[in-house]
N, C-alpha and C positions, 0 to 999 in steps of 0.2 A: 733329685731335689736340689735347688739352688738357692743359696742364702747369701746375701751380701751385708756388709757391716755398715754401709752408708745409706741405705734406702729403706725406710720403714713406713708402713701406713699409718702408724701413730707413734707417740712418744713412749719408748720402752722404759724410760726412767720411772714412769708411774708404776712399773710392775716389779720394783726392787723388792718390796715386802713379800709379794706373791712368789717370786722366783726363789727367794731365800727360804721361805717356808717349804716350797716344793723340794728344794735340794735337801733340806734337813730331814723331810719325811723319808728320804731314801738313805741319807748318811747315818741316821740313827740306827738303821739296821746293822751298820758296821761299828756302832759304838762311838760315833763322833758327830760333829755338827759344825756349822760355820756361824759366825757372828756378823761378819762384814763381807758381803759377796764381792765387793771391790777389792779387798785385800787378801782374803783367805784363799783364793785360787791362783794367786800370783806365782807361788812356787810350783804349781802343777801337781802337787801330791794329792790333795783333796779332790782336784778335778779328775785325776786318774781313778781314785777310789770311787767317786760318784759313778763314773762310767762302768766300772766293774760291777757295782751293785745293781744298777738298772738293767745291764745287759746280761749279767750272769756269766760273763767271760773274763778271762785273765788278760791284762794288758802287759806289755813288756815291763821288765823290772825298772823302777824309776831310779834316777841319779840322786845320791844322798847329799851331794855337796850344796853349799848355800850360795855359790857364785852365780852370777846372772846367766852364764851360759848353761849351768846345771838347770836352772829354772826354765830357760828357754827350751832345753832338750825335753824336759818333762811335758811342758805344754805342747810342744810338737808331737810327742807320743800320743797325747790325748787327741789333738787335732787330726793326726793320721788315722787314728782309729774311727773317728767320726767320718772321715772321707772314705774309709774302707767299707762303710755301711751305705754308700750310694749318695752321700750328702757332699755337694760341691760347695766349698767355702770360698767366698769372694770378698777380699778386703778385710778378712779377719785373720791376723797373723799372731804368732806367739809373742812377738815383742809388745804388741798393744796390751795383751793379757798380763804379761809380766810387768808392764809399766803401769798397770792399774787403770786402764781405760775403761770407764764404767759402761759406756755405750757399747763398746765391742764385747765386753764381758757379758752383758745382758743379751746381746744378739747371739752370742755363742750358746748361753743357757736356753734361749728360746729355740734355737736349732736342735739342741738335745731334746727338749720337751716335744718338739714336733715329730722328731724321728722315733723316739722310744716310747712316747706316751700317747701320741695322737694318730700317727701315720698308720699303725697296725690296726686301727679301729676299722671294722667292715661291717656294714648293715645294708642288706639287700643290694648287693653290687655296687655300693658307693663306699668310699673310704675316707680316712683322715678327717678334715674339717666337715665336709658334706656328710659323711657317715655319722660322725658325732652329733651333728645337728639333727639328722633324720632320727637317730636314736632317741634324742631328747623330745623331739616332736611326737613320736610314737608313744613314749612313756608317759607324757603329760597330757595327751589328747583328751582323755576322759574328764580332766579336772576343770572346774569352773574358774574363770578369770585368768586362765594360763593360755597364752598363745605365743609359743616360741618361734621366732622368725630369724634370729640372729644371736650373737654372743655379746651384745652390749645392752641396749634398752629393754630387751625382753626379760632381763633378770633383775631390773632395778627394784621391783616390789617384793622380791624374795619368795613369792608364791611358786615360781618354777622350781627352785631348789627344794622347797618343802614338798612339792609334788613328787619330785624324783625319789626323795626318801620315803614318803608315804606309800609310793607305788610298790617298792620293794620290801619296806619294813613298816607296815601300818601300825605296828605296836609302838613305834618311837615318837610319832607325831599325830595329834588329833587335827586333821586337816580341816574338819568342819568348823573349828573355833578360830581359824585364822582370818584376818581382815585385810582387804586390799589396801585400805588407808593407813596401815601400820607397816610400812616397808622395812623400817630399821628393826622392829621387833621380829618380823618374819625372817630377815637375814640373820640376825643374831641367833634366832632359834635353830636355823639350819646349820650355822657355823658350830654352835655348841653340840648339837646332837651328832653331827658328822665327826667332830673331834673326839667325843666321848665314846660313841658306840661303834663308829665306822673306821676309826684310826685314820681319819683324813684331817691334817692339821689346818688350823685357821690360816688361810693365805690372803684373805681380803678383809677390808675394813667397811663396815656397814654404812658409816656416814660418808665415806668417800664415794661409794657406789651411788648412794641416793642423791648426793649433792652435785655429782658430776653429770653434765648433760648427756654425755655419751661415755659410759664406763670403759675401762681398758679391755679391748676384746681379747687380747692374748692372755691377760691375767685370769679373765672368767673362763676362757677355753682350757687353761691349765687346770684350774680348780675343778671344773665340770668333768674333765677326763678322768680325774680321781674317782669320781662316782661311777663312771663307766667301768673302770677296772675293778672297783670294789663289788659291782653287781654283775660281773661277767658270768658268773656261775648260774645266776637267775635267768640271764639272757639265753644261755644254752638250753635251759629247760623250756623256756618259752618258744624257742626255735623248734624243739622237738614237738611241743604241743601243737604248734602251727602246722607242722607237717602232717601230723595225725588228723587234725581238723580238716585240712585240705583233702586227704585221702578219703576220710569219712564222708565229706560233702560230695565228693565225686560219686561215691558208692550210693549215697542217698538219692542224688539226682538220677542215677542210672536205674535204681529200682522204681522211682516214680515214673520214668519214661517207659519202663517195661509194663507197669500197671496200666498206664495210659494206653499203650499199644494194645494190650489184651482186651481192654474195655472197648476201644474203637473197633478192633477187628471183630469182636463178638457182636457188636451192634450192627456193623455193616453186613456181616454174613447172615444175621437174623433177618435183616431187611431183604436181602437177596432171597433167602429161603421162603419168605412170606410173599414176595412179588412173583416168583416164577410160577406157582400154581395159578395165580390170577391170569398171567399171560398164556399159560398153557390151556386154559379153558376155552374150547373151541365149540361151545354150544351156541348155535346160531339162533338169533331172534326171528320171529315170524313176520315182523313188520319192518318197514324202512325207517320209521321213526326211532324204534328201539335200537337198530343197528347204528343209526347216526349218533345216538347217545353213547353207545359203546365207543365209537370213533372219537367223540368229544372227550370221553373219560381218558382214552389213551393219549390224546394231545395234552390233557391236563397233567397226566403222568410224565409225559416228556418235558413239558415246560416248567412244571412246579416241583414234582417229587424227585426226579432223577438228578437234575443239576446239583443239588447239595450233596447227593451221594457220590457223584463224580468227584466233587471237591474233597469229600472225606476219604476217597480211595486215594487220590493223589497225596493228601496230607499224611495218610497212613504210610505210604511208601517213603515219603520224605522223613517222617519220624523214625522209621525203622533204619533207614541209612544213617541218619544222624546219631541214633543210639549206638549202632554198630561201630561208627567211627569213634564216638566217645570211649566206648569200651575198649576198642583197639588202642587208642591213644593213652588210655589209663592202664594199659597192660592187663585188662581184665579179659576173661573168656567171652566169646561171642555169645550174643542173646539168642536163644532157641525158643520161639514161641510155643504155645501149647499145641497139641496135635490138631491138625486141621486149620490152624490160624497163621501158617506161613504166608509170606507175600505171594508165593506161587499159588498157594491154595485160594487166596482171595482173587488172584488174577484168573485162575481157572473158573471160579464161581462167576465172576464178572463176565467172562467170555460166554459161559452158558446162558447168563441172563440176557446178553445182547443177541445171542442166536435165537432164543425163544422170542424175544422182543421183535426182531425182524420178521420171524414167522407169524407172529400175532397180527402185525400190521398188514402183511400180505394177505392173510386170511380175512381181515376185516374188509379190505378193499374188494376182494373177490366176492365176498358175501354181499356187499352193497351193490356190486354190478349184477349179481345174480338176482337180488330182490328187485332191482330196478327192472331187469328183464321180465321177471315174474309179474310184476304189477302191470307192465305194459301188455303182456300176453293175456293176463287175466281180464283186463279191461276190453281188449280186443275180442276175447272169447265171449264175454257178456254181450257186446254189441252184435256180433254175428248170430249168437244164439237168439237174441231178441228179435232181430230181423227175420231169422228163419222161423221161429215160433209164431211170429206175427203172420208170416205167409202161410204156414201150415194150419193155422187156426180154422177149424170147421171143415178142412179138406177131407178128413176121414168120414164125417157125417154126410158130406156131398157125394163121395164115391160110393157110399153104402146105400144111397137112394135107389128105388126101383121105379122111378117116374116114367121110365120108357114103357112100362107095361100098359099104361092108360094114355099115352101120348099119341098125338096125331102124327100123320106122315111128316108134316113139316116140323113138328116138334121133335120127332125121332131124328130127322136129319140135323135138326138144330143141336140136339143132344150129342149126336155123333161128332159133329164138328167142334162142339164145345169140349168134348172129351179129347179130341186130337189136340186142340189148343192147350189143354191142361197137361197132357203128356209132354208137349213141347216145353211148357213152363217147368214141369217136373225135372225134365232132363237138364234144363238150364240151371236149376238149383242143386244138381248133383255136386258141383265144384264147391259150392258153399258148404255143403255137408262134410265133404272131404276136408276142407279147410278147418272146420270145427273140430273134427276128429284129430287132425294133425296138431292143432294148438293144444288140445287136451293132452295129447301124448307128450308134447314138449313140456307142458307144466308138470306132468308126472315125472319126467326125467330130471327136471330141475328141482324136484322135492318141494312143490308148492304147498304152503301149509294148509290150504283148503282144498287139497286135491280130491277129497272124497265128494264134496258137493259138485266139483267140476266133473268128475267121473259119472256121478248120478245123472247130472243134467245131460252130458254127452250121450250116456247110454239110452236115456229116454229119447233123445232126438234120433239116434240111430235105429232104435226099435220102431219108433213112429215112422221113420223113413222106409224101413223094410215093410212095415204094414201098408204105408201109402203105395208102394210098389205093388204089392200083392193085390190091394183093392183096385188099383188102376188097371192091372192086367184082367182082373175079373170082370170089371165094368166094360172094358173093351170087348172082351169075349161076348158079353151079353149084347152090346150094341151091334156088334158084327153079325150076330145071329139074326137080328131084326133089320139089319141095314138093307137087306135086299127087298124088304117090304116097302121101302120108301123110294121115292123117285129123285126128285131134284132138291137140292139144298141151295138156298140163295147164295150164289157164288160171291157176291159182294160182301155180305156179312162174313162169309168164311175168309175171304181175302183180308178184310179188316182185322178180323181176329188173329189170322196168322202173322200179319205184319205188325200189329199193334203189340201182341205178346212179347216177341223178342225186343221190340223197341222199348217196350216198358221194362223188360228185364235189363236191357242196356242201361236205361235211365236208373234203375235200382242200383245196378253195378256202379254207375257213375256216381250217384249220391253216396254210395258206400265208400268208393274211393276218395271222394272229396271230403268225407267226414272221417276218413281213416286216420288214426293216430300214428305218429312216427317218432322215432328216436335216432338221433345222429350224434356223432362225436367229432366231425370235422367239416370244414367248408366244402371240401370235395363231395362228401356224402349229401349235404343239403343241396349242392348245385346239381347233383344227379337227380334229386326229386324235382327240383325246379325245371330241369330238362324234360322229365317225364310229364310234368304237368303242362309244359308248353306244347308238348306233342299231343297231349289230350285235347287241349284247346283248339289245336289245328284240325281236329276231327269234328268239331261242333258244326261247321258249315254243312258237312255231308249229313250229319245227324238231323239238322234242320230241314234238309231236303227230304230226308225220309219221313220226318214228322209232317211235312206239308203233303207228302204222297199219301200218307195214312189218313190225314185229315181230308184229303181229296176223295178217297174211297167213301168216307162217310157223307161227304157232300154229294157224291154220285148217287148214294142210296136215297138221300133226301130229294135230290133232283128227280130221280125215277118216280119216287112216291108222289111227288108233287105233279109230275108230268102225267102219270097214269091214274092219279086220284087214289092212291093207295094210302090207307090210314095206318100209320105205324102205331102199334100198341106195345108198350113195354120197351125193353132194351134189347140190345143185340143178343140173339139167342146163343151165339157162339163164344161169347166172351163176356166177362164182367167189367171189362175196361170200357169206359165211355170216352168219347172225344174230350169231354171236360177233364177226365182223370189225366189223359195225355197232356192236355194243355197246362193243367196245374202242376203236374210233375216236371214238365219241361221248364216252367217258370221257376220251380224250385231249384232245378239244376243250374239255371242261369244265375240264380242268387248265390248259390254255394261257390261258384267259380271265383268271384272277387274275395270271398271270405278265405277261401283256400290260398289265394295270392297273399293276403295279409298275413296268414299264419306262416307261410313259407318265408316272407320277408322279415317277420319277427325272429324266426329261427336263424336266418342269415345274420341279423344283427347280433344275436346271442353267440353265434359261432365266431364272428368277427371279434367280439369282446374276449372270447376264450383264447383266440389266437394272440391278441395283445397281451393277455396274461401269460401265455407261453413264452412270447418273446421277451417280455419284461423279466420273468424268472430266469430265462437262459442267458440274458445279457449279464446279469448280476452273478449268476453261477459261474459263467465263463471267465469272470474276473476273480471271484472269491477262490475257486478251485486252484488255479495257478499261484495266487498270492500265498495260500496256506502252504503249497509245495515249496515255493521260494523261501518262505520264512523258515521252514523245516531245514532246508539246505544251508541257509545262512547261519542258523543256530548251530549246525553241525560244524560249519567252518570256524565259528567263534570258539567252540569248545576245544578245538585242537590248535588254535592259533597261539604262536609262541613269540610274537613280536611285542607283546605288552606284558605287564604284571597281571597277577590274578585279580587284583582290584579293579584294573581296567577292563579285564574280561567281565568281572561282575558288573561294572557300570554299563557295559555294552549289553549284557544279557538283561539287566533291569530295564534299559531303554527298549530292547526288543519286547520285554514283557509288558511294558506300558503301552507300546504301540499296538500289541496284540489286544490288550484290554480296550484301548480306544477303538479297535476294529470290531468290537463286539456288536455295536449298532448295526453294522452291515449284515451280521449273522441274524440279528433279530428282524431286520427288514426282510431278509430272505425267507425267514420263517413265516412272516406275515404273508408274503407273496404265495408261499407254498400252501398256507391255510386257504387263501383265496382260490387257488387251483383245485385244492381238494373239495372245497365247498361247491365249486362249479362242476364237479365230477369229471375233471380232466385227468385222464389216466396215462397219456403219452405226451412226449415233447421232442420233436425231431430236431429241435434248434440247439440242443446241448446234449452232451454225454453225462453231464453231472446231475445226479439226483439230490434230494434233500438229505437222503441217507449218507451219500458220499460226503456232502459238506459237513453234516453233524460229526461223522466219524473222523474226518480230517481235523475239524476244529478241536474235538476232544483230544486227539493225538497231539496237536500243537500245544495245547494247554499243558498236557502231561509232560511233553518233551521240554518245554521251556522251564517248568517247575523242577523236573528232574535234573536238568543241566545246571540251573542255578544252585540246586542243592549240592551237586558234585563239586562245583567251584567253591561253594561255602566249606565243604568238607576238606577240600584241598588247602584252603586258607587256614582252616582250623588245624589241619595236619602241620602245615608249614609253621604256624605260631607255636603250636604246642611242642613240636619236635625240634624247633630251632633250625629248620631247613631254609636256606636263603633262596631269594628269587632266582638267582643264577642256577642253583641246583635244580629248581623245579623246571626252569626253562631247558636245561640240559636233559632232564627226564623226558619232557614233552618232545623236544627235538628228536631224541633217540626213538621214542615210541612212534612218532609221525614217520620217521624214516623207514622203519620196519613194518609199518601198517600198510603193506603193499596193496591191499584191496580197498584202502581208504574207507573202511567202514567202522573205524574206531575200535578194531580188535586185531590181535596177532595170533597166528597159529603157533603151536609149540616150537616148530623149527625157527620161525622168525624170532620168537622170544629168546630162545637159546642164543641165537646170533646177536640179539640186542644186548643180553647180559655180557657176552664176551666183548662186544664192542665197547661197553662201558667199563671194562677192566675187571669184571667179576670172574674170579678163578674158581670153577666149580670144584676142581680137585682140592685146591687149597681150602676152600670154604668147607668142604666135607671134613678135611683133617682138623680144622679148627673146631668144627661142630663136635666131632667125636673126642677131641683133646688127647690125641695120642701121636706118637712119632712113627714114621715110616722110613725104613732103611732104603737108601737110593740105589737098589739094584734093579735088574731088568724085570724079575718077576713082581716085585712090589710096584714098580711103575705101571705095569699092566693092571695090576690090582686097583691102583689109584684111578685109572681111567674107568674101570668098571664101577668103582665106587663113585665116580664123577656122574655116571648115569643114574645111580641111585640118588645122589644128592639133587640132580635135576628133577627126578620123579618126586622127591620130597617137596621141592620148591613148587612144582605144578600143583601138588595138593593144597598148597597155601593159596596160590593165585587163582585156581580153578577147583574149588571144593566140590562143585556139583558135576565135574567131569564133562563139561560141555565142549571141550576141545579147542577153546579160544581163551585169550587173556585180554580183559577189558583194561582201559586206561586207569580206572580207579584202582583195580587190583594191582596193576603194575606200580602206581604211585604208592599204594599201601605197603607193597614189598620192599621198595626202594627206601621208603621212609623207616621201616623197621631195621634196615640194614645200615642206615646212616645216622640214626638218632638214638638218644638214650632216654629211657623212661624209669619212672619210680619202680622199685622192685620190692618184693616181700621182705627181703633182708634189710632194706633201708627202713621200712616201717617198723620191723622188729627192734632195730637199734634205737629208733626214736622212742618206742615204748620202754626199752631198757633204761634210757636216760631218765624218763619220768619215774620209773620204778626203783631208782637209785641202785642200778646193776643187779637187782633181784630177778630170778627167772619167772616171777609172777608180779601182778599189780593188784592193789586193793581198790575197793570201791571209793574209798575217801580220796585216794590219790587221783583217780580219774575225775572225780568231781571238783577237785582242787585245781587240777592243771588244764582241763578241757572246758570249753563252754557247755552249758547245761544240755543242749540238744545232742551234741556229739558225745558227751559223757554218758547220757542215758542210752544212746544208740549202742555204745560199746558194752555197757553193762547188761543190756538185754540179749546181746548176741555172744558174749564171751562164755566159755565153759568154765566150770570150777577147776582150779588148779589142783592137781593130785601130786603130793610130794611130802617128804618129811619136814616136820616143824614149820608148818606154814601158818600164816596169820589168818584170822577169821575173815571170811569173805574174799580170799585170794582168788584171782581170775587168771586164766591162761591166755596171755596176749600173743604167744607164739603161734598156736594153732588158728587163732583169730586172724593174724596177719597173713598166714598161708591161705586161708579161706578167701580173703579179699581178692587174691590173684588167682583164684580158680584152682589152687593146688590141693585143696581139700574141701569138704562140704562146710558151708557157713551155718 
């Protein structure tokens, strides 16, 4: 402290009355006082006496002579004592005091007041003038019309002084009756009450304060400091109450976070429990529409129901980490959730949900493919059955006829040729029957829902086919028996029938092929169908030649009949096919060819559109996939970066988080493209290795990683601020961790962790000795024992940083351990000492004391949890604050 006699911020002469009263308030304790501050300190005797009273120490024996040099010697003894207390006096000498220099005398008294009345004031890490001002502001804050900002005009209306007295002694002043427009009355009330009840002498004049634009700051500081010292005991009790309130507030907040975690965990686990049975339901629907509805329900679950639960899971992990950090910082035991509600339990349940979810989606798509195939086969089966049944209609009745018994020779020959033609036709239809049976078998193998009707229809066709074979053979046998009875059969009719039947069968097959349904999944497949169709069209000229030849046979018959005057009656006896039938069917075949061309081209367009969807999805997926991986790596680099402060890391991570949030639109667009692909029934994509499932999982992992990394940095900031750890210490911790993180995966194995501790100067042997609090003799045997105990100490440390025995030490666990080793925290003993102050040194505290000293919420919290104190001669309602304090820090049950 440096004080000069020639430089003042205001005129000290205005403080004569105040300084005189202040000196007398202390000199009266020695049975004396001064009348004239300018004269009474000149011999140095009362000045030395004043210093002894206010300091409680003895000064050197004064000189008793009355000569000038005696007086100067005494004053010098007083000034030397002041200098010994760290006050450097400039321009204030003993000669000026002995000569009665008022300005220097007042400057010396002000120096004494600053050193012994004001400098020792300390409030919340501030001292002297700032500490006194902060104390006044805190004490007067609840009072209306009071706003203490300085030590001059803030005190002119007297309300601030009355508020200080009322805050500590409400029985002395009725503050509600004071008026701001009566400053002189307020000041005199305060002066009188302070002098009468608080033993604070009147040092100021009310009229001077009110009438002076800016009252004397040092005079008011001197007077107000008397109130601070008068109420110091009450301040100590308030500090103790504040400590208890702080501890209780931390405990209440921790309990609230525990209840919130339990509630969120229960709700999330219940949702998973209810969702998994729905996803495990593999009961297939019988129609494509029903299965498409199942797929739409699953998409709705993915888009609407699951994302909020992903956020809840992430928030639950963040809340759990924050709670554990707060418990650790407040020196409380770690939070142990209810059975089955650990973070690992929730993670396992979530993993099971995603596995079931993936299996459900694969099953849905497989079932849709199966139903699509089934619908196609069922339609094909019906078409072939209809064609076959149309062909076989009446055939059994025709084969069962015995018309040959009454037929003429020509008719018998005609019947024989007709039967031969039928046999040729029957053989040609054998392939169609086999196809029908093969389709029916495939429908059964694919578990077609209407397999019973398919089997019934197929069995009927097979039975009918066997019967047709039997009847055909019987009729041939009959005709062959009478064949020798007949001579010649018209070769032209026979030739027509033989050539027309296969040609007609070829046209039936052509019509069937041209109308055949098809299903393809790629441009290559549709191109193969187009190639086959082009090959078919290439055979049409040869077929037309065959048609012309067949029609030539009929023309030859007509020509012969016309030539020889033969009257043709009825139709060709060897076939039911007429030339008009061939012509009509040929025209029908020619009309089906362009229709088939149109169908194939439409399918080409559809497959080209599907290919565009594939390429669009692949282009975006090939960008999003690497982007997510890059962001994951960048976040990992930021989390271990030591070039900046934690706040800079947090800003970087927040920027990453905002960039990720802004990128969400790309994921949504990808989801839209994926939906279009699924709706188009596209099941493969050769243009990318990324599926929508890869993108979803990567995106969810990215969201979880950025949230968890931000939470870790927030916890580091919380740890740094709560424990008083500097940024340089945190950078040192991170640099050491990064150096020994040899695999660069954010973890150290036990050997690297041990080397890291040693590199940072952590002595495992000494730490163990400090922990056990005993001395070890420095001989060889005990030295060996120390190293063995060092291994025990390292094992103890590993249980702290790796409680789950995973074999690795994470960065957060390393920071927590180093924080505990380098920072101090509140202890149960400190809380007990605070309660002891409130209880006036009693081993118990009463309900009335708690309600008087603590805010209502904290007071009721203590009353509801403290046990009854058991001891001799205790007051009614006595509570045990010692066991309560131990329970707050996990040393006993609360």
